[in-house]
N, C-alpha and C positions, 0 to 999 in steps of 0.2 A: 504494500499500499504506500503510495507516494505521500509526501508531506501535505500537499494541498488537499488530497482526498481525506487524509487523517484529520486535518483542521475542519474540513466541511462536516465530517462525521461527528466530531466533537461538538461543533456548533449545533448540529441537529439534536444531539443528546441533551445539551444544555437548554435549547429551545423547548424540547418536549418536556423536560423535567420542570422548568419554570412554569410552563402552561398547565402542567398537571397540578402543581402546587397552587397556582392561581384558581384552578377549578375547584379544588378542595376548600380553599379560603372563601370563595364566593358562595359555595354551597353552605358552609357553616354560617356565614354572615346572613344569607337569606333565611336560613332556619332560625337564627337568633332574632331577626326582625319579626318573624311571625310568632315565634314563641313568646317574645316580650311585648308583642303588639305595638311595635314602633312604626306604625303606618297611619296614625291618626292625623298628623299634620302634613300639609302639602310638601314641605321641605323634607320630611322623613320619607314620603313616597318617592320624591325625586331621587333621594339617595338610594332607595331600594331599586329604582329603575337603573341607576348607574351600576349597581351590583349585578343586576340581571344582564345588562349589556356587557359587563366584564366577563361574566360567565359564558355568554355566547361567544365572545372573542376568544377566550381561552380554549373552549371546546373546538372551535373551528381552526384555531392554530395547531392544536394537537392533530386534528385530521389532516391539515396541510402538511405537517411533518411526516405523517404516515404515507401520504401520497407522494411527497418528495422522495422518500426512501425507496418506494416501490415503483416509481415512474418508469424505469427502464423495462420492467416486466411486461407492461401493456400500455404503451404511450397513448393510443387513441382513447382508451377508456379513462386512464388517469388524467389525461389532458382535459377532457370534458368535466370530470369531477373537480379538477383544479380550478376551472373557471367558476364553477358554482361555489366552491369553498372560498375562492378569492373574493367573490361578490359579497359573501357573508362576512368575511374579514373586514373589508372596507366598510360595509354597512355597520358592523358592530363598533368599529373605531369611530365612525361619525356619530353613531348613536350615543356612545359614551362621551364624546366631545360636546355634543349638543346638550346632553343632560347636565354635564359639568357647567356649561355656560348658563343654562337656565337656573341651576342651583345658585350660582353666583349672582345672577341678575335678581333672582327672587330674594335672596338674603340682602342684597344691596337695596333694592327698592322698598321692600316691606319692613326691613329692620331699621332703615334710615328715613325713607321718604313717606311711603304710604302704609296704612295699616289695614284698610279694607280691600276688597277686590282679589284677595289671595285665591279663593276657591275657583273663581271664574277662569283664572289664567292657567290652571292646571291642564285643562283640555288643550289649550294652545301649546303648552310645553310638550305634552305627550305627542300630539299630532305632528308637530314640526320635527320632534326628535325621532319619530318613526318614518316619516315620509321623505324628508330631505335626504337622509342617508341612502334610501332606496334609489332615488334619482341619481345621486352622485355615483353610487357604486355600479350603475349600469353602463357608464361610459367606457371603462376598461373592458367590460365584457363585449361591447359592440366593436371595439377596435382590436380585440383579441390580444390584450397585453397582460392578462393573468397568466403567469408562467410557473411551472413546477420548479424551475431553477431558483425561484425566489420564495420558496415555500408558499406557492399559490398566491403570491402578492404581485403587484404591478412590477414587471421587470423587463428589461430590454432583451429581445431575442438575439440581437447581435450588436456589435459596436456602433453601427450606423443607425440604430433604432432610437430616434429622438422622441418618438411619440410617447413611449413609456416614461421617459424623463419628464417631459412636459406634463403629462397626466399626473404624475406623482407630485410635481410642484404645484399644479393648479388645483388638483382635487384633494390634496392632503396637506402638504408641507405649508403652503402659504396660508390657507384658511385656518389651519390648526394654530399656527403661530399667531395669527391675528386674534383669534378667539381667546387664546391663552393670555396674550398681552392685554386685551381689553378686560378680561377677568381679573388679571393681576392689578391693573389700575383701579378697577372697582373695589377690590378688596382693600387696597391702600386707602382709598377715599373713605370707605366705610369705617375702617379702623380709626382714621383721623377724626371723622365725624363723631364716632362713638366716644372717643377720648374727650371731646369738647362738651359732651352732654353731661 
């Protein structure tokens, strides 16, 4: 086994192990939420939705690793499965990102600015966090850039494949960075305003 194959196999083992641990942690967290009935407030349910999105992401990442390991045995079958799993991975990442953004927005607006209107916005939070990822995740499937070489994630098929790079930047890296920056600014403002009260 050459050194690059060894490193690739080691990375797959680490990826599989961390996602297995993530799956167990998410299952325990979801169990505890229901056991302790921590779902009465909107912010608690948003946190539960984040846990469920993380669970979906971890399970799909485990499946992607299995597909990546077995891809050479039956490329047509595993290639199709990889596209489906890749869609779910991008969907779950976006779902988690949007629920994180909505939790931050909710805490900022209702802990600092407004006190009523909380229950009515939960529908908006859930619908956008479930539908926007579905739309975003379909683009790489349409351009066939989900690849087993990237654990069923958006990856270039060859060195001149710029579509995958552009999709990765436009569909994930750029928006994720923007959402996380806005969330960070909101948290800093909220902390400052809470300190002055």
